[in-house]
C-alpha positions in Angstrom: 3.6 4.8 32.3 6.6 3.8 30.2 6.5 0.2 31.3 2.7 0.0 30.5 3.4 1.4 27.0 6.1 -1.3 26.5 3.7 -4.0 27.5 1.0 -2.6 25.1 3.6 -2.5 22.2 4.7 -6.1 23.0 1.1 -7.4 23.1 0.2 -5.6 19.9 3.3 -7.0 18.2 2.5 -10.5 19.3 -1.1 -10.2 18.0 0.0 -8.9 14.6 2.6 -11.6 14.4 0.0 -14.3 15.3 -2.3 -12.9 12.6 0.5 -12.9 10.0 1.4 -16.5 10.9 -2.2 -17.6 10.7 -2.6 -16.0 7.3 0.6 -17.6 6.0 -0.6 -21.0 7.4 -3.9 -20.7 5.4 -1.9 -19.7 2.3 0.4 -22.7 2.7 -2.6 -25.1 3.1 -4.2 -23.6 -0.1 -1.0 -23.8 -2.1 -0.4 -27.4 -0.9 -3.9 -28.4 -1.9 -3.4 -26.9 -5.4 0.0 -28.5 -5.9 -1.2 -31.9 -4.5 -4.3 -32.1 -6.7 -2.8 -30.4 -9.8 0.6 -32.0 -10.1 -1.0 -35.3 -11.4 -2.8 -33.6 -14.3 -0.2 -31.1 -15.5 1.9 -32.5 -18.4 3.9 -31.0 -21.2 1.1 -31.8 -23.7 -1.4 -29.9 -21.5 0.8 -26.8 -21.6 1.9 -27.0 -25.3 -1.2 -28.3 -27.2 -4.3 -26.4 -28.4 -7.7 -27.2 -27.0 -9.7 -29.9 -28.8 -13.1 -31.6 -28.6 -15.0 -28.4 -28.3 -12.5 -27.0 -25.7 -13.2 -29.8 -23.3 -9.9 -31.6 -23.9 -6.4 -30.7 -25.0 -4.1 -28.0 -23.8 -3.9 -24.3 -22.9 -1.2 -23.1 -25.2 -3.3 -20.5 -27.1 -4.6 -19.1 -23.8 -1.1 -18.8 -22.4 0.2 -17.0 -25.5 -2.8 -14.7 -25.7 -2.3 -13.7 -22.1 1.4 -13.1 -22.7 0.8 -10.9 -25.8 -2.0 -8.9 -24.1 0.2 -8.3 -21.1 3.2 -7.2 -23.3 1.1 -4.9 -25.4 -0.6 -3.4 -22.3 2.8 -2.8 -20.7 4.2 -1.2 -23.9 1.2 1.3 -24.0 0.6 1.9 -20.3 4.1 2.1 -18.8 5.3 5.2 -20.7 2.0 7.0 -20.3 1.8 6.2 -16.6 5.4 7.2 -15.8 5.1 10.4 -17.9 1.8 11.3 -16.1 3.4 10.6 -12.7 6.5 12.7 -13.4 4.3 15.6 -14.7 2.0 15.5 -11.7 4.8 15.4 -9.2 7.3 17.7 -10.8 5.7 20.2 -13.1 2.0 20.5 -12.5 0.9 23.6 -10.5 -1.4 22.8 -7.6 -4.8 24.1 -8.8 -8.3 22.7 -9.2 -7.6 20.5 -12.2 -4.5 19.0 -10.6 -6.4 18.2 -7.4 -9.2 16.7 -9.5 -6.8 14.5 -11.4 -5.1 13.3 -8.2 -8.5 12.6 -6.6 -9.5 10.7 -9.7 -6.3 8.6 -9.6 -7.0 7.7 -5.9 -10.5 6.7 -6.7 -9.5 4.7 -9.8 -7.0 2.8 -7.7 -9.8 1.3 -5.6 -11.7 -0.1 -8.6 -11.1 -3.8 -9.5 -9.3 -4.2 -12.8 -12.0 -6.5 -14.2 -14.3 -3.4 -14.3 -11.8 -1.6 -16.5 -11.7 -4.8 -18.7 -15.5 -4.7 -19.1 -15.4 -1.0 -20.0 -12.6 -1.8 -22.5 -14.7 -4.5 -24.1 -17.6 -2.1 -24.4 -15.5 0.6 -25.9 -13.0 -1.1 -28.1 -14.7 -4.3 -29.2 -18.3 -3.1 -29.5 -18.3 0.7 -29.9 -15.1 1.1 -32.0 -15.8 -2.2 -33.9 -12.3 -3.6 -33.4 -13.7 -7.1 -32.9 -12.1 -9.8 -30.8 -8.4 -9.2 -31.2 -5.3 -9.0 -29.1 -5.1 -5.2 -29.7 -8.7 -4.7 -28.5 -7.9 -6.8 -25.4 -4.8 -4.9 -24.6 
């Protein structure tokens, strides 16, 4: 029985390794295609200039800076709140109905794509609260 179990483990390990190599091969082909087709059109002016001609020409600098600012502001707000909530739930919260409800909600929220939260954020901050299109509303 022990020899059969070793054979099963070896076979399972080989299948998992083959699948991992196959996925990495596909990833390498996709990355190679992106680099091969994109390296000829990326230039310093594309990265450092603003869009022009109705956003059909020019660069992506404002988009890069907007993404950087939104990410930094989001980290500044969400990191302390998230860490404090995690510490409270793991160290101080008594196990009762509300704690179980919060933990179940966190598990469910982890399965929702972030774009859905972005759409709810647009509805809440931009439209309902009237913040307009701004970096603070985006963050």
